Steps between C-alpha positions, in 0.01 A plus 500: 500500500368714795721554800403616844551871568608442848654214697267288713578495871635192673190491718278499204689224315531283817123532579419395145716197524375403842165380356661211326532230746539127449237276653540163651334226291163359600538151632226236541490167666358196321237312688595164343869505571536786749779639291563893487521623146446803280142568405395385141821298459560129478752361746693181565440284802643140546570465134152613371397815363192654665267766382167596674548193724512250214794317367580630154822308413718231668871509479646200314828371615721390198 
């Protein structure tokens, strides 16, 4: 297994690591319910599961 000949400097290591940043998720607002949710994800609102502004499933109370 190859090993480095010299030690990498702290500046080089830190500058490499600085490019990996977490990003905030993209949120969208549904026009039907006005609910804020993640893009391309279904979400619950008042006991109903919505996706692309349409009711996909209703919650059954047992």
